[in-house]
VOGU-3710 file (C-alpha; in Angstrom, 3 decimals, decimal comma):
1> mfddpqhtpr> -29,566/-75,856/110,746  -30,996/-75,396/107,248  -28,173/-75,174/104,723  -29,063/-72,348/102,332  -25,884/-71,187/100,564  -27,598/-68,188/98,971  -28,665/-66,673/102,275  -26,465/-68,175/105,000  -22,655/-68,228/104,842  -21,215/-71,723/104,690
11> arrgrapdvf> -17,541/-70,972/105,280  -17,366/-70,377/109,022  -16,747/-72,007/112,388  -13,478/-73,438/111,217  -14,794/-75,234/108,148  -15,694/-74,713/104,501  -17,719/-76,791/102,028  -16,005/-79,817/100,508  -16,667/-79,358/96,809  -15,880/-83,015/96,091
21> rpggwvpmre> -18,280/-84,684/98,553  -22,006/-83,926/98,920  -22,616/-82,508/102,379  -18,920/-82,677/103,173  -16,689/-80,178/104,937  -12,990/-79,379/105,048  -11,131/-77,563/107,839  -10,559/-73,839/107,385  -8,451/-71,425/109,374  -10,379/-68,399/110,650
31> yrdddtvdfa> -9,202/-64,938/111,582  -10,878/-62,340/113,765  -11,802/-59,036/112,167  -9,285/-57,277/114,397  -6,479/-59,651/113,394  -4,220/-57,901/110,915  -3,784/-60,391/108,104  -1,121/-60,072/105,452  -3,589/-59,947/102,545  -7,300/-59,218/102,275
41> ivgtgagggt> -8,360/-60,270/98,773  -11,641/-59,016/97,314  -12,939/-61,632/94,885  -12,237/-65,353/94,469  -12,371/-65,853/90,711  -9,595/-66,340/88,166  -7,539/-63,520/89,688  -8,415/-63,523/93,381  -8,842/-67,270/93,830  -5,532/-68,022/92,121
51> lacklaeygf> -3,688/-65,339/94,069  -5,205/-66,464/97,400  -3,921/-69,965/96,760  -0,421/-68,946/95,788  0,049/-66,418/98,602  -1,236/-68,856/101,221  1,116/-71,533/99,911  3,955/-69,019/100,201  3,179/-68,592/103,901  1,214/-65,338/103,930
61> svvafdagpy> -1,952/-65,015/106,007  -4,896/-64,543/103,623  -8,602/-63,765/103,905  -10,488/-63,813/100,594  -13,975/-62,322/100,281  -16,725/-63,117/97,817  -20,144/-61,483/97,575  -21,654/-64,731/96,332  -22,502/-68,155/97,758  -20,165/-71,076/98,383
71> frpledfasd> -21,628/-73,841/96,238  -21,000/-77,571/96,224  -21,380/-78,402/92,506  -22,309/-82,043/93,088  -25,446/-81,089/94,995  -26,184/-77,434/94,239  -26,020/-77,416/90,427  -28,916/-78,592/88,279  -29,354/-79,433/84,613  -31,729/-76,496/84,349
81> eseqtklywt> -30,881/-73,208/82,667  -33,291/-71,126/84,756  -32,125/-72,590/88,058  -28,512/-71,848/87,238  -28,995/-68,098/86,845  -28,058/-68,052/90,535  -24,418/-68,156/89,368  -24,539/-64,772/87,625  -24,023/-61,248/88,913  -27,492/-59,818/88,327
91> ddrivdgvnp> -27,431/-56,919/90,801  -28,584/-53,596/89,386  -26,258/-51,931/86,883  -27,006/-49,135/84,451  -25,831/-49,555/80,857  -25,719/-46,897/78,168  -23,672/-45,712/75,203  -24,256/-46,328/71,508  -23,803/-50,088/72,007  -24,951/-50,858/75,563
101> lqlgsnnsgk> -23,529/-54,096/76,939  -25,550/-57,077/78,008  -24,348/-57,928/81,506  -24,817/-61,031/83,617  -24,509/-64,579/82,378  -21,896/-64,069/79,683  -19,373/-61,963/81,562  -19,711/-61,958/85,349  -20,300/-64,332/88,222  -21,419/-64,057/91,820
111> avggstvhfa> -20,169/-67,107/93,685  -16,990/-68,399/95,267  -14,911/-69,110/92,171  -16,335/-66,097/90,338  -17,268/-66,430/86,692  -14,999/-69,484/86,321  -17,884/-71,456/87,859  -19,842/-70,917/84,643  -17,183/-69,993/82,067  -16,880/-71,893/78,782
121> mvslrfrpew> -13,453/-73,288/79,829  -11,655/-72,114/76,663  -8,018/-71,707/77,760  -5,880/-69,827/75,235  -2,504/-68,154/75,441  -2,226/-64,635/74,061  -0,307/-64,171/70,855  3,207/-63,005/71,887  3,022/-59,795/69,832  -0,121/-58,711/71,714
131> fksrsllgyg> 1,971/-57,912/74,775  3,606/-55,183/72,661  0,718/-54,391/70,344  1,495/-50,662/70,135  5,189/-51,159/69,362  4,903/-54,193/67,095  1,421/-54,016/65,547  0,611/-50,305/65,662  -2,490/-50,202/67,851  -3,668/-50,314/71,462
141> adwpldwrem> -1,139/-50,107/74,286  1,928/-52,098/75,265  1,864/-54,359/78,297  4,776/-53,971/80,756  5,319/-57,751/80,547  7,521/-59,996/78,450  5,712/-62,732/76,570  8,447/-65,280/77,355  7,912/-64,821/81,066  4,172/-65,118/80,561
151> wdyyreveqa> 4,762/-68,350/78,611  6,217/-69,877/81,793  3,183/-68,850/83,826  0,798/-70,099/81,150  2,455/-73,482/81,498  2,031/-73,391/85,283  -1,694/-72,675/84,976  -2,210/-75,285/82,255  -0,653/-77,870/84,555  -2,656/-76,688/87,574
161> lkiagpvnyp> -5,935/-77,001/85,653  -4,918/-80,085/83,636  -5,965/-78,435/80,389  -7,183/-80,886/77,770  -5,853/-79,968/74,351  -4,178/-81,117/71,135  -0,725/-82,688/71,039  0,532/-79,944/68,730  -1,047/-76,504/68,836  -0,760/-74,965/65,363
171> wgpprprypy> -0,328/-71,270/66,227  2,347/-69,368/68,072  5,741/-70,469/69,372  6,278/-74,179/70,092  4,961/-75,327/73,459  4,835/-78,615/75,360  1,809/-80,778/74,809  -1,185/-80,153/77,035  -1,429/-82,175/80,265  -4,575/-84,092/79,219
181> rahplnaaar> -5,664/-85,382/75,823  -8,068/-83,335/73,741  -11,774/-84,057/73,989  -13,369/-85,881/71,051  -15,107/-83,678/68,516  -18,875/-83,505/68,443  -20,839/-82,910/65,250  -20,793/-79,124/65,721  -16,991/-79,154/65,948  -16,761/-81,267/62,794
191> vlakgceavg> -18,769/-78,609/60,965  -16,142/-76,021/61,933  -13,356/-78,348/60,815  -15,019/-78,998/57,467  -15,533/-75,291/56,848  -11,943/-74,393/57,739  -10,557/-77,039/55,425  -12,850/-75,894/52,631  -11,658/-72,276/52,834  -8,015/-73,223/53,375
201> igwtetplat> -7,255/-72,291/56,971  -6,129/-74,320/59,979  -8,190/-75,539/62,922  -7,639/-77,669/66,012  -9,317/-79,083/69,085  -9,969/-76,315/71,605  -7,798/-76,311/74,752  -10,364/-76,646/77,544  -10,251/-76,498/81,342  -12,439/-79,567/81,686
211> lsaprglahp> -11,113/-83,020/82,382  -10,773/-85,617/79,631  -9,604/-88,217/82,169  -10,057/-88,688/85,943  -8,228/-86,403/88,349  -8,375/-87,408/91,986  -11,966/-87,095/93,161  -12,970/-85,155/90,041  -14,550/-87,179/87,240  -13,924/-86,584/83,546
221> cvyrgfcvag> -16,444/-84,781/81,386  -19,593/-86,770/80,630  -20,601/-84,418/77,774  -23,961/-83,488/79,268  -23,707/-79,996/77,777  -24,527/-77,776/80,769  -20,981/-76,401/81,012  -21,808/-72,690/80,954  -24,598/-73,188/83,483  -22,356/-74,792/86,104
231> cstnakqsal> -20,749/-78,235/85,900  -22,422/-80,663/88,306  -19,780/-83,393/87,900  -16,667/-81,316/88,769  -15,078/-82,007/85,411  -14,837/-78,230/84,915  -11,612/-77,011/86,493  -12,966/-73,776/87,902  -11,251/-71,809/90,653  -13,862/-73,295/92,992
241> vtwipralaa> -12,480/-76,824/92,564  -8,803/-76,089/91,821  -7,264/-73,008/93,445  -9,727/-72,606/96,333  -9,222/-76,089/97,864  -5,456/-75,555/97,677  -5,832/-72,158/99,327  -7,813/-73,656/102,207  -5,294/-76,448/102,679  -2,536/-73,833/102,889
251> gaeirdlamv> -4,337/-71,849/105,606  -6,355/-69,222/103,747  -9,821/-68,229/104,935  -12,674/-67,819/102,443  -15,633/-65,634/103,426  -18,714/-66,215/101,305  -21,727/-63,876/101,130  -19,338/-61,101/102,144  -19,793/-57,963/100,045  -16,834/-55,589/100,305
261> grvevdaagr> -18,027/-52,010/100,042  -14,958/-49,969/100,840  -11,182/-50,080/101,133  -10,053/-47,935/104,052  -6,872/-45,843/103,938  -4,960/-44,172/106,788  -3,497/-40,675/106,988  -0,213/-41,933/105,559  -2,004/-43,013/102,387  -1,806/-46,749/103,018
271> atgvrfhrdg> -4,653/-49,262/102,886  -5,600/-50,540/106,331  -8,227/-53,139/105,415  -11,684/-53,611/103,956  -15,188/-52,880/105,153  -17,545/-55,723/104,273  -21,184/-56,681/104,775  -21,961/-60,148/106,120  -24,687/-61,586/108,334  -26,764/-58,426/108,038
281> rwhfqrarhv> -24,175/-55,939/109,274  -20,938/-54,205/108,361  -17,545/-55,452/109,573  -13,980/-54,252/109,144  -11,085/-56,621/108,431  -7,619/-55,276/109,130  -4,913/-56,100/106,600  -1,349/-55,142/105,772  -2,165/-55,358/102,080  -5,421/-55,244/100,114
291> vvagyaietp> -5,946/-56,908/96,739  -8,952/-55,929/94,628  -9,945/-58,725/92,240  -13,591/-58,011/91,468  -13,161/-57,942/87,662  -13,679/-55,142/85,176  -16,839/-53,607/86,664  -16,751/-54,300/90,390  -13,039/-53,468/90,736  -13,317/-49,838/89,540
301> rlllnsangq> -16,640/-49,533/91,342  -14,992/-50,434/94,657  -12,055/-48,095/94,055  -14,398/-45,217/93,193  -16,723/-45,971/96,113  -13,687/-45,837/98,411  -13,035/-42,155/97,691  -12,183/-39,991/100,700  -10,756/-36,562/101,475  -7,249/-37,740/100,713
311> fpdglanssg> -8,276/-39,491/97,488  -11,376/-37,573/96,334  -11,415/-39,173/92,872  -11,213/-42,709/94,209  -8,301/-44,900/95,196  -5,333/-45,468/92,862  -6,692/-42,824/90,489  -4,005/-40,164/90,188  -3,867/-40,953/86,450  -7,632/-40,450/86,152
321> lvgknlmaqs> -7,880/-43,834/84,428  -9,788/-45,881/86,989  -12,928/-47,008/85,189  -11,696/-45,982/81,735  -10,685/-48,103/78,734  -13,317/-50,758/79,388  -13,008/-53,427/76,705  -15,577/-56,046/75,829  -14,828/-58,756/73,301  -17,025/-59,122/70,262
331> nqavwglmdq> -19,039/-62,347/70,248  -20,997/-62,299/66,994  -22,044/-65,530/65,295  -23,211/-67,127/62,080  -25,839/-69,877/62,243  -27,194/-72,305/59,681  -29,093/-75,528/59,196  -27,479/-78,848/58,363  -29,237/-81,722/56,668  -27,758/-84,171/59,164
341> eirsykgpps> -28,544/-84,125/62,868  -26,014/-82,039/64,845  -27,272/-81,950/68,446  -24,647/-79,318/69,217  -25,492/-79,260/72,927  -23,747/-82,627/73,395  -20,401/-81,885/75,018  -18,636/-78,615/75,844  -19,895/-75,815/73,610  -16,600/-74,998/71,864
351> laitehwnye> -14,767/-78,211/71,013  -13,059/-76,896/67,849  -11,365/-73,575/67,151  -9,411/-71,608/64,617  -7,060/-68,795/65,566  -6,137/-68,102/61,944  -7,175/-64,442/62,123  -5,389/-63,904/65,424  -2,035/-64,773/63,842  -2,551/-63,723/60,223
361> dkgkdffggy> -2,208/-59,961/59,636  -2,478/-59,930/55,842  -5,910/-59,439/54,315  -7,273/-57,375/57,217  -8,757/-53,910/57,097  -8,659/-53,657/60,902  -6,234/-53,840/63,811  -6,363/-56,768/66,211  -7,628/-60,278/65,697  -10,288/-62,836/66,399
371> symsqgplpq> -10,702/-66,547/66,919  -13,897/-68,420/66,240  -15,257/-71,623/67,712  -17,999/-74,176/67,272  -21,082/-73,587/69,364  -23,562/-75,580/71,455  -26,332/-73,378/72,870  -28,796/-74,932/75,284  -32,505/-74,691/74,341  -33,462/-71,700/76,476
381> lwantqmaar> -30,453/-69,694/75,330  -31,198/-70,675/71,738  -34,807/-69,495/72,006  -33,627/-66,205/73,523  -31,111/-65,809/70,701  -33,849/-66,346/68,122  -36,023/-63,723/69,771  -33,282/-61,121/70,254  -31,369/-61,549/66,993  -34,207/-62,415/64,586
391> glwgarlmsd> -37,332/-61,099/66,283  -39,036/-64,490/66,255  -42,022/-64,937/68,542  -45,067/-67,125/68,962  -45,774/-69,607/66,186  -42,699/-68,560/64,160  -40,445/-69,173/67,135  -42,055/-72,518/67,925  -41,677/-73,598/64,304  -38,029/-72,594/64,135
401> mqnynhvagl> -37,237/-74,359/67,425  -38,173/-77,611/65,692  -34,867/-77,271/63,817  -32,820/-77,085/67,024  -31,038/-80,409/66,547  -29,958/-79,459/63,018  -28,429/-76,054/63,862  -24,686/-75,404/63,604  -22,950/-72,171/64,523  -19,600/-70,389/64,485
411> kivgemlpqe> -18,920/-67,624/67,002  -16,048/-65,214/67,397  -14,111/-63,954/70,362  -12,879/-60,719/68,834  -10,601/-57,945/69,961  -12,188/-54,597/70,719  -9,879/-51,628/71,136  -9,367/-49,620/74,322  -11,149/-46,262/74,345  -11,180/-43,869/77,277
421> sntvtladev> -14,820/-43,086/76,442  -15,842/-46,643/77,355  -16,184/-46,401/81,091  -17,380/-47,668/84,430  -18,515/-44,783/86,614  -20,791/-44,454/89,630  -24,495/-43,771/89,256  -26,552/-41,885/91,837  -28,658/-44,989/92,548  -27,590/-47,337/95,324
431> dqyglkiprv> -27,884/-51,092/95,804  -29,125/-53,214/98,706  -25,995/-52,349/100,684  -26,342/-48,599/100,188  -23,426/-48,542/97,723  -23,551/-46,555/94,497  -24,134/-48,895/91,574  -21,992/-48,844/88,417  -22,917/-47,115/85,191  -21,343/-48,930/82,244
441> tyswcdndkr> -20,987/-46,870/79,061  -19,940/-48,601/75,847  -19,724/-47,806/72,134  -17,998/-49,627/69,315  -15,307/-47,771/67,393  -14,873/-47,999/63,629  -12,130/-50,616/64,011  -14,444/-52,785/66,118  -17,092/-52,582/63,397  -14,624/-53,527/60,640
451> liahalkfmt> -13,395/-56,549/62,612  -16,959/-57,727/63,206  -17,892/-57,277/59,545  -14,825/-59,242/58,443  -15,584/-62,069/60,873  -19,240/-62,367/59,904  -18,413/-62,452/56,197  -15,637/-65,003/56,648  -17,619/-67,267/58,981  -20,582/-67,192/56,623
461> qalqaadard> -18,337/-68,400/53,791  -16,877/-71,124/56,021  -20,258/-72,319/57,269  -21,719/-72,414/53,777  -18,620/-74,288/52,594  -19,480/-76,897/55,237  -22,869/-77,337/53,489  -24,960/-75,223/55,850  -28,090/-73,657/54,383  -30,397/-70,829/55,457
471> twtqdddtch> -27,486/-69,074/57,176  -28,036/-65,906/59,169  -25,897/-63,662/61,348  -26,140/-62,685/64,996  -24,780/-59,159/64,760  -24,900/-57,756/68,276  -23,307/-59,789/71,041  -20,316/-59,307/73,334  -18,626/-61,408/75,973  -15,648/-61,028/78,327
481> lngtvrmgsd> -14,923/-57,655/79,929  -11,434/-56,317/80,635  -9,576/-53,063/81,146  -10,690/-50,210/83,481  -7,609/-50,377/85,763  -4,848/-50,928/83,240  -1,270/-51,898/84,008  1,634/-50,010/82,501  5,181/-48,721/82,863  4,262/-45,087/83,525
491> passvvnadc> 2,062/-43,894/86,431  0,717/-41,073/84,258  -0,847/-43,514/81,802  -1,684/-46,532/83,971  -3,135/-47,479/87,359  -0,851/-50,350/88,402  2,648/-51,443/87,486  3,689/-54,776/86,002  3,344/-56,422/89,419  -0,318/-55,328/89,640
501> rswdipnlwi> 0,686/-52,911/92,405  -0,952/-49,506/92,620  1,324/-46,608/91,764  -0,428/-44,448/94,369  -0,962/-46,732/97,363  1,964/-49,130/97,872  -0,010/-51,827/99,700  -2,979/-51,827/97,313  -2,922/-54,377/94,506  -5,327/-55,131/91,634
511> cdgsvfptvg> -5,257/-58,611/90,162  -7,910/-59,505/87,610  -8,856/-58,806/84,001  -9,275/-55,114/84,721  -5,478/-54,657/84,459  -5,403/-55,692/80,767  -4,154/-52,876/78,457  -5,549/-54,805/75,454  -7,756/-57,898/75,152  -6,681/-59,791/72,047
521> ganpsltiqa> -8,953/-62,233/70,274  -8,730/-64,983/72,886  -10,671/-65,841/76,031  -8,927/-64,097/78,960  -9,180/-66,580/81,851  -5,823/-68,291/81,280  -4,045/-64,932/81,097  -5,748/-63,667/84,274  -4,592/-66,746/86,163  -1,089/-66,479/84,717
531> iacrtadrir> -0,878/-62,845/85,844  -2,054/-63,880/89,331  0,686/-66,519/89,532  3,261/-63,959/88,447  1,980/-61,396/90,964  2,259/-63,944/93,778  5,850/-64,691/92,799  6,692/-60,990/92,671  5,147/-60,423/96,111  7,223/-63,265/97,541
541> qlarrgeldq> 10,381/-61,880/95,932  9,701/-58,380/97,280  9,052/-59,779/100,752  12,283/-61,773/100,726  14,219/-58,622/99,812  12,470/-56,581/102,469  10,875/-54,345/99,838  7,219/-55,328/100,162  6,328/-52,403/102,411  8,453/-49,831/100,630
551> pvrrasyaaq> 6,886/-47,161/98,377  6,448/-48,014/94,711  9,105/-46,410/92,560  7,213/-44,007/90,388  9,416/-44,530/87,376  9,226/-46,627/84,269  9,232/-50,372/84,643  12,250/-50,507/82,356  14,136/-48,188/84,684  13,148/-50,307/87,667
561> aar> 14,376/-53,446/85,930  17,671/-51,761/85,060  18,300/-51,068/88,725
//
């Protein structure tokens, strides 16, 4: 039978693709639709894939669904930017607002493993104060989590992914050294280092979820530069090659090309399972618990599309906050030409970083923080950047592309503040499954604009101090998406509690970046995975105490902890 992962499910008949061997297979447990599994998990990325692994290893029966294909990186990924657009979620979405978001390659994925299959691998812990940003820093909203507990889960994830990083990380509380050595700096990273030293701030090698030494059947990075288009050597420690194989070995089932369109709820107000489309028709999988882990757009979309007579405003939405407080992260850049050859595409794109402005609060006219990193855009992305940011076309574009190997860039991951006016709602239009598509509305606030202005000015100074010439700024770019189903300690002002459990429906859980109350100035993937590990531990603890099926206490998290 012709093996076409984009049109024919691979994970079936008791087997799933072996991501470490071309054409290989591994055994997989399968459940019937009318089997009532312990957990049906919607999404297999940083949240869902991690949680599926941990719950299966704890002995729960798990079926995890993904709308995308089940790829084998060694044979399905190409060193071709156009070919690799198959990794992105490019289904129809409507964007509006004063600053409409660019969706697709930079913030969402459609494949088993989710966006971790093409993420930039930057693996940062949140600054401890960010978990209490309202109380300690005067902005945003507090998380119902303690940073010291999160520090333990960060360590678990760093070990699971074998993060490659510096021996001593210069910001935040002391931490053990990273499991694998840092990757060597390329020329683009040395430009960042030179600029930081010239303006008097610290820098370090970027902690990355890509191997700097062999790990089992996975080879170390060969610095080919196609990281954000899908790693074809398995050096990238995505959910596809880390958590998912462990989940399968522990007895979980993965269903690829399975689009979940609705969470069903019974008359008692409990989730009974998920309705999903696979093989050209709709199915229903029964489950004792449902976890939604579709990320910041698809998670609220599914909850809103699951509205019924009992929950007319969508599931888990008694607070009215499902789909609100969407937060992008600013991703502006400064570019310049160097006299020496840079060839920034050689190696992972962000090999050096500074978090100075995440941890330094003096000298700011804005709340929040930002990091910035060295850059390594591939040629097609670079040409698109030149067209979009500078309006170059035709002969001017061709002429400027001749400088490609001499370009160096610095790019921020900056904190944007939560605003209820930034939303994911349902449009009237429907997709190929007959489901209402999301409308994503986004506008920058004044604080966002001040942060961006500060970053562009500072990075320009740093890049020029590193001897770059003809510098210019890329003013309008965003990256990771979070928020829309925030966690909190009060059901009136949040959607889930600290355990990622819905206040309204006791057996409905949400476990992805949508639960973030704030986003910080750091890439979110490590925090999403840490939250998933914590949620799995909390589920196991509740089950052991016989409390997993009891109603959620609709009181503050502090009051719950006191009991």
